[in-house]
mmCIF file of the N, C-alpha and C atoms, coordinates in Angstrom:
data_MODEL
# 
_entry.id   MODEL 
# 
loop_
_atom_site.group_PDB 
_atom_site.id 
_atom_site.type_symbol 
_atom_site.label_atom_id 
_atom_site.label_alt_id 
_atom_site.label_comp_id 
_atom_site.label_asym_id 
_atom_site.label_entity_id 
_atom_site.label_seq_id 
_atom_site.pdbx_PDB_ins_code 
_atom_site.Cartn_x 
_atom_site.Cartn_y 
_atom_site.Cartn_z 
_atom_site.occupancy 
_atom_site.B_iso_or_equiv 
_atom_site.pdbx_formal_charge 
_atom_site.auth_seq_id 
_atom_site.auth_comp_id 
_atom_site.auth_asym_id 
_atom_site.auth_atom_id 
_atom_site.pdbx_PDB_model_num 
ATOM 1   N N  . MET A 1 1  ? 146.151 1.017  20.140 1.00 0.00 ? 1  MET A N  1 
ATOM 2   C CA . MET A 1 1  ? 145.184 0.955  21.207 1.00 0.00 ? 1  MET A CA 1 
ATOM 3   C C  . MET A 1 1  ? 143.862 0.468  20.632 1.00 0.00 ? 1  MET A C  1 
ATOM 4   N N  . LYS A 1 2  ? 143.281 -0.523 21.250 1.00 0.00 ? 2  LYS A N  1 
ATOM 5   C CA . LYS A 1 2  ? 141.996 -1.060 20.806 1.00 0.00 ? 2  LYS A CA 1 
ATOM 6   C C  . LYS A 1 2  ? 140.872 -0.331 21.531 1.00 0.00 ? 2  LYS A C  1 
ATOM 7   N N  . LEU A 1 3  ? 139.922 0.140  20.764 1.00 0.00 ? 3  LEU A N  1 
ATOM 8   C CA . LEU A 1 3  ? 138.787 0.858  21.327 1.00 0.00 ? 3  LEU A CA 1 
ATOM 9   C C  . LEU A 1 3  ? 137.663 -0.127 21.626 1.00 0.00 ? 3  LEU A C  1 
ATOM 10  N N  . LEU A 1 4  ? 137.213 -0.143 22.855 1.00 0.00 ? 4  LEU A N  1 
ATOM 11  C CA . LEU A 1 4  ? 136.109 -1.019 23.253 1.00 0.00 ? 4  LEU A CA 1 
ATOM 12  C C  . LEU A 1 4  ? 134.793 -0.304 22.973 1.00 0.00 ? 4  LEU A C  1 
ATOM 13  N N  . ARG A 1 5  ? 133.882 -0.983 22.336 1.00 0.00 ? 5  ARG A N  1 
ATOM 14  C CA . ARG A 1 5  ? 132.633 -0.337 21.937 1.00 0.00 ? 5  ARG A CA 1 
ATOM 15  C C  . ARG A 1 5  ? 131.425 -0.739 22.783 1.00 0.00 ? 5  ARG A C  1 
ATOM 16  N N  . ASN A 1 6  ? 131.281 -1.993 23.082 1.00 0.00 ? 6  ASN A N  1 
ATOM 17  C CA . ASN A 1 6  ? 130.082 -2.464 23.783 1.00 0.00 ? 6  ASN A CA 1 
ATOM 18  C C  . ASN A 1 6  ? 130.409 -2.813 25.228 1.00 0.00 ? 6  ASN A C  1 
ATOM 19  N N  . PHE A 1 7  ? 130.527 -1.793 26.048 1.00 0.00 ? 7  PHE A N  1 
ATOM 20  C CA . PHE A 1 7  ? 130.764 -2.031 27.460 1.00 0.00 ? 7  PHE A CA 1 
ATOM 21  C C  . PHE A 1 7  ? 129.971 -1.015 28.265 1.00 0.00 ? 7  PHE A C  1 
ATOM 22  N N  . ARG A 1 8  ? 129.770 -1.332 29.514 1.00 0.00 ? 8  ARG A N  1 
ATOM 23  C CA . ARG A 1 8  ? 128.984 -0.479 30.396 1.00 0.00 ? 8  ARG A CA 1 
ATOM 24  C C  . ARG A 1 8  ? 129.905 0.126  31.440 1.00 0.00 ? 8  ARG A C  1 
ATOM 25  N N  . VAL A 1 9  ? 129.808 1.417  31.621 1.00 0.00 ? 9  VAL A N  1 
ATOM 26  C CA . VAL A 1 9  ? 130.603 2.113  32.626 1.00 0.00 ? 9  VAL A CA 1 
ATOM 27  C C  . VAL A 1 9  ? 129.748 2.284  33.872 1.00 0.00 ? 9  VAL A C  1 
ATOM 28  N N  . ILE A 1 10 ? 130.268 1.852  34.994 1.00 0.00 ? 10 ILE A N  1 
ATOM 29  C CA . ILE A 1 10 ? 129.558 2.016  36.260 1.00 0.00 ? 10 ILE A CA 1 
ATOM 30  C C  . ILE A 1 10 ? 130.242 3.143  37.027 1.00 0.00 ? 10 ILE A C  1 
ATOM 31  N N  . LEU A 1 11 ? 129.533 4.227  37.213 1.00 0.00 ? 11 LEU A N  1 
ATOM 32  C CA . LEU A 1 11 ? 130.086 5.392  37.884 1.00 0.00 ? 11 LEU A CA 1 
ATOM 33  C C  . LEU A 1 11 ? 129.830 5.307  39.385 1.00 0.00 ? 11 LEU A C  1 
ATOM 34  N N  . PRO A 1 12 ? 130.772 5.805  40.184 1.00 0.00 ? 12 PRO A N  1 
ATOM 35  C CA . PRO A 1 12 ? 130.568 5.780  41.634 1.00 0.00 ? 12 PRO A CA 1 
ATOM 36  C C  . PRO A 1 12 ? 129.492 6.783  42.044 1.00 0.00 ? 12 PRO A C  1 
ATOM 37  N N  . THR A 1 13 ? 128.879 6.521  43.182 1.00 0.00 ? 13 THR A N  1 
ATOM 38  C CA . THR A 1 13 ? 127.933 7.487  43.734 1.00 0.00 ? 13 THR A CA 1 
ATOM 39  C C  . THR A 1 13 ? 128.723 8.657  44.301 1.00 0.00 ? 13 THR A C  1 
ATOM 40  N N  . ARG A 1 14 ? 128.033 9.743  44.597 1.00 0.00 ? 14 ARG A N  1 
ATOM 41  C CA . ARG A 1 14 ? 128.692 10.915 45.178 1.00 0.00 ? 14 ARG A CA 1 
ATOM 42  C C  . ARG A 1 14 ? 129.394 10.535 46.480 1.00 0.00 ? 14 ARG A C  1 
ATOM 43  N N  . LYS A 1 15 ? 128.702 9.761  47.313 1.00 0.00 ? 15 LYS A N  1 
ATOM 44  C CA . LYS A 1 15 ? 129.266 9.360  48.599 1.00 0.00 ? 15 LYS A CA 1 
ATOM 45  C C  . LYS A 1 15 ? 130.522 8.506  48.403 1.00 0.00 ? 15 LYS A C  1 
ATOM 46  N N  . GLU A 1 16 ? 130.479 7.556  47.453 1.00 0.00 ? 16 GLU A N  1 
ATOM 47  C CA . GLU A 1 16 ? 131.651 6.713  47.179 1.00 0.00 ? 16 GLU A CA 1 
ATOM 48  C C  . GLU A 1 16 ? 132.824 7.547  46.670 1.00 0.00 ? 16 GLU A C  1 
ATOM 49  N N  . LEU A 1 17 ? 132.536 8.514  45.805 1.00 0.00 ? 17 LEU A N  1 
ATOM 50  C CA . LEU A 1 17 ? 133.588 9.374  45.272 1.00 0.00 ? 17 LEU A CA 1 
ATOM 51  C C  . LEU A 1 17 ? 134.241 10.191 46.381 1.00 0.00 ? 17 LEU A C  1 
ATOM 52  N N  . VAL A 1 18 ? 133.436 10.781 47.247 1.00 0.00 ? 18 VAL A N  1 
ATOM 53  C CA . VAL A 1 18 ? 133.969 11.569 48.363 1.00 0.00 ? 18 VAL A CA 1 
ATOM 54  C C  . VAL A 1 18 ? 134.816 10.694 49.279 1.00 0.00 ? 18 VAL A C  1 
ATOM 55  N N  . GLU A 1 19 ? 134.336 9.505  49.594 1.00 0.00 ? 19 GLU A N  1 
ATOM 56  C CA . GLU A 1 19 ? 135.098 8.602  50.463 1.00 0.00 ? 19 GLU A CA 1 
ATOM 57  C C  . GLU A 1 19 ? 136.422 8.189  49.825 1.00 0.00 ? 19 GLU A C  1 
ATOM 58  N N  . ASP A 1 20 ? 136.421 7.915  48.515 1.00 0.00 ? 20 ASP A N  1 
ATOM 59  C CA . ASP A 1 20 ? 137.668 7.581  47.817 1.00 0.00 ? 20 ASP A CA 1 
ATOM 60  C C  . ASP A 1 20 ? 138.645 8.752  47.840 1.00 0.00 ? 20 ASP A C  1 
ATOM 61  N N  . LEU A 1 21 ? 138.148 9.962  47.612 1.00 0.00 ? 21 LEU A N  1 
ATOM 62  C CA . LEU A 1 21 ? 139.022 11.135 47.634 1.00 0.00 ? 21 LEU A CA 1 
ATOM 63  C C  . LEU A 1 21 ? 139.644 11.331 49.013 1.00 0.00 ? 21 LEU A C  1 
ATOM 64  N N  . LYS A 1 22 ? 138.869 11.079 50.062 1.00 0.00 ? 22 LYS A N  1 
ATOM 65  C CA . LYS A 1 22 ? 139.399 11.190 51.426 1.00 0.00 ? 22 LYS A CA 1 
ATOM 66  C C  . LYS A 1 22 ? 140.431 10.102 51.709 1.00 0.00 ? 22 LYS A C  1 
ATOM 67  N N  . ARG A 1 23 ? 140.078 8.866  51.389 1.00 0.00 ? 23 ARG A N  1 
ATOM 68  C CA . ARG A 1 23 ? 140.914 7.716  51.732 1.00 0.00 ? 23 ARG A CA 1 
ATOM 69  C C  . ARG A 1 23 ? 142.178 7.627  50.874 1.00 0.00 ? 23 ARG A C  1 
ATOM 70  N N  . ILE A 1 24 ? 142.030 7.732  49.568 1.00 0.00 ? 24 ILE A N  1 
ATOM 71  C CA . ILE A 1 24 ? 143.155 7.516  48.659 1.00 0.00 ? 24 ILE A CA 1 
ATOM 72  C C  . ILE A 1 24 ? 144.051 8.746  48.549 1.00 0.00 ? 24 ILE A C  1 
ATOM 73  N N  . PHE A 1 25 ? 143.436 9.936  48.459 1.00 0.00 ? 25 PHE A N  1 
ATOM 74  C CA . PHE A 1 25 ? 144.202 11.150 48.188 1.00 0.00 ? 25 PHE A CA 1 
ATOM 75  C C  . PHE A 1 25 ? 144.287 12.107 49.371 1.00 0.00 ? 25 PHE A C  1 
ATOM 76  N N  . ASN A 1 26 ? 143.757 11.694 50.529 1.00 0.00 ? 26 ASN A N  1 
ATOM 77  C CA . ASN A 1 26 ? 143.786 12.522 51.737 1.00 0.00 ? 26 ASN A CA 1 
ATOM 78  C C  . ASN A 1 26 ? 143.147 13.893 51.506 1.00 0.00 ? 26 ASN A C  1 
ATOM 79  N N  . GLN A 1 27 ? 142.116 13.924 50.667 1.00 0.00 ? 27 GLN A N  1 
ATOM 80  C CA . GLN A 1 27 ? 141.413 15.166 50.356 1.00 0.00 ? 27 GLN A CA 1 
ATOM 81  C C  . GLN A 1 27 ? 140.630 15.620 51.581 1.00 0.00 ? 27 GLN A C  1 
ATOM 82  N N  . LYS A 1 28 ? 140.657 16.909 51.855 1.00 0.00 ? 28 LYS A N  1 
ATOM 83  C CA . LYS A 1 28 ? 139.916 17.487 52.972 1.00 0.00 ? 28 LYS A CA 1 
ATOM 84  C C  . LYS A 1 28 ? 138.675 18.194 52.443 1.00 0.00 ? 28 LYS A C  1 
ATOM 85  N N  . PHE A 1 29 ? 137.564 18.046 53.139 1.00 0.00 ? 29 PHE A N  1 
ATOM 86  C CA . PHE A 1 29 ? 136.317 18.694 52.756 1.00 0.00 ? 29 PHE A CA 1 
ATOM 87  C C  . PHE A 1 29 ? 135.813 19.527 53.913 1.00 0.00 ? 29 PHE A C  1 
ATOM 88  N N  . LYS A 1 30 ? 135.108 20.623 53.587 1.00 0.00 ? 30 LYS A N  1 
ATOM 89  C CA . LYS A 1 30 ? 134.493 21.456 54.611 1.00 0.00 ? 30 LYS A CA 1 
ATOM 90  C C  . LYS A 1 30 ? 133.104 21.858 54.140 1.00 0.00 ? 30 LYS A C  1 
ATOM 91  N N  . PRO A 1 31 ? 132.178 22.022 55.069 1.00 0.00 ? 31 PRO A N  1 
ATOM 92  C CA . PRO A 1 31 ? 130.828 22.458 54.682 1.00 0.00 ? 31 PRO A CA 1 
ATOM 93  C C  . PRO A 1 31 ? 130.882 23.858 54.072 1.00 0.00 ? 31 PRO A C  1 
ATOM 94  N N  . THR A 1 32 ? 130.046 24.114 53.098 1.00 0.00 ? 32 THR A N  1 
ATOM 95  C CA . THR A 1 32 ? 130.010 25.430 52.466 1.00 0.00 ? 32 THR A CA 1 
ATOM 96  C C  . THR A 1 32 ? 128.573 25.782 52.110 1.00 0.00 ? 32 THR A C  1 
ATOM 97  N N  . THR A 1 33 ? 128.302 27.062 52.062 1.00 0.00 ? 33 THR A N  1 
ATOM 98  C CA . THR A 1 33 ? 126.958 27.514 51.701 1.00 0.00 ? 33 THR A CA 1 
ATOM 99  C C  . THR A 1 33 ? 126.917 28.073 50.286 1.00 0.00 ? 33 THR A C  1 
ATOM 100 N N  . GLY A 1 34 ? 128.074 28.203 49.657 1.00 0.00 ? 34 GLY A N  1 
ATOM 101 C CA . GLY A 1 34 ? 128.111 28.772 48.312 1.00 0.00 ? 34 GLY A CA 1 
ATOM 102 C C  . GLY A 1 34 ? 128.917 27.922 47.362 1.00 0.00 ? 34 GLY A C  1 
ATOM 103 N N  . PHE A 1 35 ? 129.098 28.437 46.163 1.00 0.00 ? 35 PHE A N  1 
ATOM 104 C CA . PHE A 1 35 ? 129.860 27.736 45.142 1.00 0.00 ? 35 PHE A CA 1 
ATOM 105 C C  . PHE A 1 35 ? 131.342 27.943 45.386 1.00 0.00 ? 35 PHE A C  1 
ATOM 106 N N  . GLU A 1 36 ? 132.048 26.891 45.723 1.00 0.00 ? 36 GLU A N  1 
ATOM 107 C CA . GLU A 1 36 ? 133.487 26.980 45.924 1.00 0.00 ? 36 GLU A CA 1 
ATOM 108 C C  . GLU A 1 36 ? 134.233 25.966 45.077 1.00 0.00 ? 36 GLU A C  1 
ATOM 109 N N  . GLY A 1 37 ? 133.527 25.182 44.317 1.00 0.00 ? 37 GLY A N  1 
ATOM 110 C CA . GLY A 1 37 ? 134.174 24.141 43.528 1.00 0.00 ? 37 GLY A CA 1 
ATOM 111 C C  . GLY A 1 37 ? 134.581 24.623 42.153 1.00 0.00 ? 37 GLY A C  1 
ATOM 112 N N  . ILE A 1 38 ? 135.570 23.955 41.595 1.00 0.00 ? 38 ILE A N  1 
ATOM 113 C CA . ILE A 1 38 ? 135.977 24.200 40.221 1.00 0.00 ? 38 ILE A CA 1 
ATOM 114 C C  . ILE A 1 38 ? 136.131 22.853 39.533 1.00 0.00 ? 38 ILE A C  1 
ATOM 115 N N  . VAL A 1 39 ? 136.157 22.881 38.227 1.00 0.00 ? 39 VAL A N  1 
ATOM 116 C CA . VAL A 1 39 ? 136.253 21.649 37.456 1.00 0.00 ? 39 VAL A CA 1 
ATOM 117 C C  . VAL A 1 39 ? 137.357 21.789 36.424 1.00 0.00 ? 39 VAL A C  1 
ATOM 118 N N  . GLN A 1 40 ? 138.169 20.759 36.278 1.00 0.00 ? 40 GLN A N  1 
ATOM 119 C CA . GLN A 1 40 ? 139.125 20.675 35.183 1.00 0.00 ? 40 GLN A CA 1 
ATOM 120 C C  . GLN A 1 40 ? 138.820 19.406 34.413 1.00 0.00 ? 40 GLN A C  1 
ATOM 121 N N  . GLY A 1 41 ? 138.794 19.524 33.103 1.00 0.00 ? 41 GLY A N  1 
ATOM 122 C CA . GLY A 1 41 ? 138.588 18.347 32.265 1.00 0.00 ? 41 GLY A CA 1 
ATOM 123 C C  . GLY A 1 41 ? 139.871 18.015 31.525 1.00 0.00 ? 41 GLY A C  1 
ATOM 124 N N  . ILE A 1 42 ? 140.253 16.751 31.527 1.00 0.00 ? 42 ILE A N  1 
ATOM 125 C CA . ILE A 1 42 ? 141.438 16.292 30.805 1.00 0.00 ? 42 ILE A CA 1 
ATOM 126 C C  . ILE A 1 42 ? 141.027 15.097 29.959 1.00 0.00 ? 42 ILE A C  1 
ATOM 127 N N  . PHE A 1 43 ? 141.405 15.132 28.685 1.00 0.00 ? 43 PHE A N  1 
ATOM 128 C CA . PHE A 1 43 ? 141.054 14.062 27.752 1.00 0.00 ? 43 PHE A CA 1 
ATOM 129 C C  . PHE A 1 43 ? 142.288 13.675 26.951 1.00 0.00 ? 43 PHE A C  1 
ATOM 130 N N  . ILE A 1 44 ? 142.550 12.383 26.835 1.00 0.00 ? 44 ILE A N  1 
ATOM 131 C CA . ILE A 1 44 ? 143.645 11.878 26.016 1.00 0.00 ? 44 ILE A CA 1 
ATOM 132 C C  . ILE A 1 44 ? 143.016 11.085 24.878 1.00 0.00 ? 44 ILE A C  1 
ATOM 133 N N  . ASP A 1 45 ? 143.263 11.524 23.629 1.00 0.00 ? 45 ASP A N  1 
ATOM 134 C CA . ASP A 1 45 ? 142.642 10.835 22.495 1.00 0.00 ? 45 ASP A CA 1 
ATOM 135 C C  . ASP A 1 45 ? 143.425 9.585  22.105 1.00 0.00 ? 45 ASP A C  1 
ATOM 136 N N  . ASP A 1 46 ? 142.942 8.894  21.089 1.00 0.00 ? 46 ASP A N  1 
ATOM 137 C CA . ASP A 1 46 ? 143.546 7.629  20.659 1.00 0.00 ? 46 ASP A CA 1 
ATOM 138 C C  . ASP A 1 46 ? 144.980 7.785  20.162 1.00 0.00 ? 46 ASP A C  1 
ATOM 139 N N  . ASN A 1 47 ? 145.362 8.997  19.745 1.00 0.00 ? 47 ASN A N  1 
ATOM 140 C CA . ASN A 1 47 ? 146.724 9.253  19.267 1.00 0.00 ? 47 ASN A CA 1 
ATOM 141 C C  . ASN A 1 47 ? 147.657 9.724  20.378 1.00 0.00 ? 47 ASN A C  1 
ATOM 142 N N  . GLY A 1 48 ? 147.143 9.830  21.595 1.00 0.00 ? 48 GLY A N  1 
ATOM 143 C CA . GLY A 1 48 ? 147.956 10.272 22.721 1.00 0.00 ? 48 GLY A CA 1 
ATOM 144 C C  . GLY A 1 48 ? 147.970 11.775 22.921 1.00 0.00 ? 48 GLY A C  1 
ATOM 145 N N  . ASN A 1 49 ? 147.207 12.520 22.112 1.00 0.00 ? 49 ASN A N  1 
ATOM 146 C CA . ASN A 1 49 ? 147.118 13.970 22.294 1.00 0.00 ? 49 ASN A CA 1 
ATOM 147 C C  . ASN A 1 49 ? 146.339 14.271 23.567 1.00 0.00 ? 49 ASN A C  1 
ATOM 148 N N  . ILE A 1 50 ? 146.820 15.238 24.332 1.00 0.00 ? 50 ILE A N  1 
ATOM 149 C CA . ILE A 1 50 ? 146.189 15.595 25.599 1.00 0.00 ? 50 ILE A CA 1 
ATOM 150 C C  . ILE A 1 50 ? 145.475 16.930 25.438 1.00 0.00 ? 50 ILE A C  1 
ATOM 151 N N  . TYR A 1 51 ? 144.213 16.961 25.825 1.00 0.00 ? 51 TYR A N  1 
ATOM 152 C CA . TYR A 1 51 ? 143.416 18.179 25.807 1.00 0.00 ? 51 TYR A CA 1 
ATOM 153 C C  . TYR A 1 51 ? 142.964 18.458 27.236 1.00 0.00 ? 51 TYR A C  1 
ATOM 154 N N  . ALA A 1 52 ? 143.031 19.726 27.637 1.00 0.00 ? 52 ALA A N  1 
ATOM 155 C CA . ALA A 1 52 ? 142.605 20.086 28.990 1.00 0.00 ? 52 ALA A CA 1 
ATOM 156 C C  . ALA A 1 52 ? 141.876 21.421 28.948 1.00 0.00 ? 52 ALA A C  1 
ATOM 157 N N  . ASN A 1 53 ? 140.967 21.608 29.893 1.00 0.00 ? 53 ASN A N  1 
ATOM 158 C CA . ASN A 1 53 ? 140.219 22.850 29.969 1.00 0.00 ? 53 ASN A CA 1 
ATOM 159 C C  . ASN A 1 53 ? 139.869 23.113 31.423 1.00 0.00 ? 53 ASN A C  1 
ATOM 160 N N  . GLY A 1 54 ? 139.937 24.380 31.815 1.00 0.00 ? 54 GLY A N  1 
ATOM 161 C CA . GLY A 1 54 ? 139.601 24.766 33.172 1.00 0.00 ? 54 GLY A CA 1 
ATOM 162 C C  . GLY A 1 54 ? 138.189 25.317 33.249 1.00 0.00 ? 54 GLY A C  1 
ATOM 163 N N  . ASP A 1 55 ? 137.678 25.400 34.440 1.00 0.00 ? 55 ASP A N  1 
ATOM 164 C CA . ASP A 1 55 ? 136.330 25.887 34.700 1.00 0.00 ? 55 ASP A CA 1 
ATOM 165 C C  . ASP A 1 55 ? 136.275 27.396 34.468 1.00 0.00 ? 55 ASP A C  1 
ATOM 166 N N  . PHE A 1 56 ? 135.470 27.829 33.502 1.00 0.00 ? 56 PHE A N  1 
ATOM 167 C CA . PHE A 1 56 ? 135.372 29.248 33.158 1.00 0.00 ? 56 PHE A CA 1 
ATOM 168 C C  . PHE A 1 56 ? 134.782 30.084 34.287 1.00 0.00 ? 56 PHE A C  1 
ATOM 169 N N  . ARG A 1 57 ? 134.133 29.442 35.275 1.00 0.00 ? 57 ARG A N  1 
ATOM 170 C CA . ARG A 1 57 ? 133.515 30.187 36.373 1.00 0.00 ? 57 ARG A CA 1 
ATOM 171 C C  . ARG A 1 57 ? 134.525 30.646 37.411 1.00 0.00 ? 57 ARG A C  1 
ATOM 172 N N  . ARG A 1 58 ? 135.719 30.087 37.366 1.00 0.00 ? 58 ARG A N  1 
ATOM 173 C CA . ARG A 1 58 ? 136.744 30.444 38.346 1.00 0.00 ? 58 ARG A CA 1 
ATOM 174 C C  . ARG A 1 58 ? 137.171 31.893 38.141 1.00 0.00 ? 58 ARG A C  1 
ATOM 175 N N  . LYS A 1 59 ? 137.340 32.626 39.218 1.00 0.00 ? 59 LYS A N  1 
ATOM 176 C CA . LYS A 1 59 ? 137.662 34.051 39.147 1.00 0.00 ? 59 LYS A CA 1 
ATOM 177 C C  . LYS A 1 59 ? 139.162 34.332 39.106 1.00 0.00 ? 59 LYS A C  1 
ATOM 178 N N  . THR A 1 60 ? 139.993 33.326 39.333 1.00 0.00 ? 60 THR A N  1 
ATOM 179 C CA . THR A 1 60 ? 141.441 33.538 39.332 1.00 0.00 ? 60 THR A CA 1 
ATOM 180 C C  . THR A 1 60 ? 142.054 33.055 38.027 1.00 0.00 ? 60 THR A C  1 
ATOM 181 N N  . ASP A 1 61 ? 143.360 33.287 37.865 1.00 0.00 ? 61 ASP A N  1 
ATOM 182 C CA . ASP A 1 61 ? 144.080 32.935 36.645 1.00 0.00 ? 61 ASP A CA 1 
ATOM 183 C C  . ASP A 1 61 ? 143.916 31.460 36.309 1.00 0.00 ? 61 ASP A C  1 
ATOM 184 N N  . MET A 1 62 ? 143.622 31.175 35.059 1.00 0.00 ? 62 MET A N  1 
ATOM 185 C CA . MET A 1 62 ? 143.394 29.801 34.629 1.00 0.00 ? 62 MET A CA 1 
ATOM 186 C C  . MET A 1 62 ? 144.560 29.224 33.832 1.00 0.00 ? 62 MET A C  1 
ATOM 187 N N  . HIS A 1 63 ? 145.619 29.984 33.627 1.00 0.00 ? 63 HIS A N  1 
ATOM 188 C CA . HIS A 1 63 ? 146.742 29.513 32.825 1.00 0.00 ? 63 HIS A CA 1 
ATOM 189 C C  . HIS A 1 63 ? 147.800 28.888 33.725 1.00 0.00 ? 63 HIS A C  1 
ATOM 190 N N  . PRO A 1 64 ? 148.347 27.744 33.324 1.00 0.00 ? 64 PRO A N  1 
ATOM 191 C CA . PRO A 1 64 ? 149.380 27.111 34.154 1.00 0.00 ? 64 PRO A CA 1 
ATOM 192 C C  . PRO A 1 64 ? 150.625 27.982 34.221 1.00 0.00 ? 64 PRO A C  1 
ATOM 193 N N  . GLY A 1 65 ? 151.232 28.034 35.372 1.00 0.00 ? 65 GLY A N  1 
ATOM 194 C CA . GLY A 1 65 ? 152.452 28.810 35.535 1.00 0.00 ? 65 GLY A CA 1 
ATOM 195 C C  . GLY A 1 65 ? 153.653 27.901 35.704 1.00 0.00 ? 65 GLY A C  1 
ATOM 196 N N  . GLY A 1 66 ? 154.716 28.202 34.988 1.00 0.00 ? 66 GLY A N  1 
ATOM 197 C CA . GLY A 1 66 ? 155.952 27.454 35.154 1.00 0.00 ? 66 GLY A CA 1 
ATOM 198 C C  . GLY A 1 66 ? 156.039 26.177 34.359 1.00 0.00 ? 66 GLY A C  1 
ATOM 199 N N  . TYR A 1 67 ? 155.147 25.966 33.416 1.00 0.00 ? 67 TYR A N  1 
ATOM 200 C CA . TYR A 1 67 ? 155.188 24.739 32.622 1.00 0.00 ? 67 TYR A CA 1 
ATOM 201 C C  . TYR A 1 67 ? 155.484 25.054 31.175 1.00 0.00 ? 67 TYR A C  1 
# 
């Protein structure tokens, strides 16, 4: 795998991201007054190793079941 060094990443705006999630993945959104979101990070390194981490703020079990 060739690593690209001198390139610019253009990130979508919040509105574009929400619209893509609705259109492509049929994601449903609802208004909320509190924190209801969670975050998962997944990273694949140059050797193909996969690293993942769940949002520590989540109050429910963070370990995958059945895998």
